[in-house]
C-alpha positions as CSV (number, residue, x, y, z in Angstrom):
1,M,0.0,0.2,0.0
2,E,2.9,2.0,1.0
3,A,3.8,1.8,-2.1
4,Q,1.1,2.9,-4.5
5,I,1.0,6.0,-2.4
6,H,4.4,6.8,-3.3
7,Q,3.6,6.1,-6.7
8,L,0.4,8.8,-6.8
9,E,2.7,11.1,-5.0
10,Q,5.2,11.3,-7.6
11,E,2.3,11.5,-10.1
12,A,1.4,14.5,-8.7
13,Y,4.3,16.1,-8.5
14,S,5.3,15.5,-12.2
15,A,2.2,17.1,-12.7
16,V,2.9,20.1,-11.3
17,L,6.0,20.1,-13.3
18,R,4.4,19.0,-16.8
19,A,1.9,21.8,-16.0
20,F,4.3,24.6,-15.0
21,K,7.3,23.5,-18.2
22,A,4.0,24.1,-20.2
23,Q,3.7,27.5,-19.2
24,S,7.0,28.6,-19.5
25,D,10.8,27.4,-19.7
26,T,11.7,29.3,-16.4
27,L,10.1,29.6,-13.3
28,T,9.5,32.1,-11.0
29,W,10.1,32.5,-7.2
30,E,6.8,31.9,-5.8
31,K,6.8,28.6,-8.4
32,E,10.7,27.2,-7.3
33,D,9.2,27.5,-3.6
34,L,6.1,25.8,-4.2
35,I,8.3,22.7,-6.1
36,T,10.1,23.2,-2.6
37,E,7.0,22.1,-0.5
38,L,5.6,20.1,-2.3
39,R,8.7,17.6,-2.4
40,K,8.9,17.9,1.4
41,E,4.9,17.0,1.1
42,L,4.9,14.2,-1.5
43,R,8.2,12.9,0.1
44,V,10.0,13.6,-3.1
45,S,13.7,12.8,-3.2
46,D,16.7,14.7,-4.6
47,D,17.1,11.6,-7.4
48,E,13.4,10.8,-7.5
49,H,12.9,14.8,-8.6
50,R,15.8,14.9,-11.3
51,E,14.6,11.8,-12.4
52,L,10.9,13.2,-13.2
53,L,12.7,16.5,-14.2
54,T,14.7,14.8,-17.1
55,R,11.5,13.2,-18.2
56,V,9.8,16.5,-17.9
57,N,11.9,18.2,-20.1
58,S,12.3,15.3,-22.7
59,D,8.2,15.4,-22.8
60,E,7.4,15.6,-26.2
61,I,3.8,16.5,-25.2
62,I,5.4,19.7,-23.6
63,H,7.7,20.5,-26.6
64,C,4.9,20.8,-28.4
65,I,3.0,23.1,-25.9
66,R,5.8,25.2,-25.4
67,E,6.2,25.4,-29.6
68,W,2.6,26.2,-29.9
69,R,2.4,28.6,-27.4
């Protein structure tokens, strides 16, 4: 059960990263602070953060959205 909860936490964190990346390539200080707080609340480790960020940065859907905007 704990592994399933953590999977949901990672998915939620990743969704926020994807939304922020779709909005803009740069993050405001407020968004940076929010990401930091989310990492704590959703128990996302540094390694998990780096892995999820790499996935978001290579996400073709996000690239298409950014080009469209």
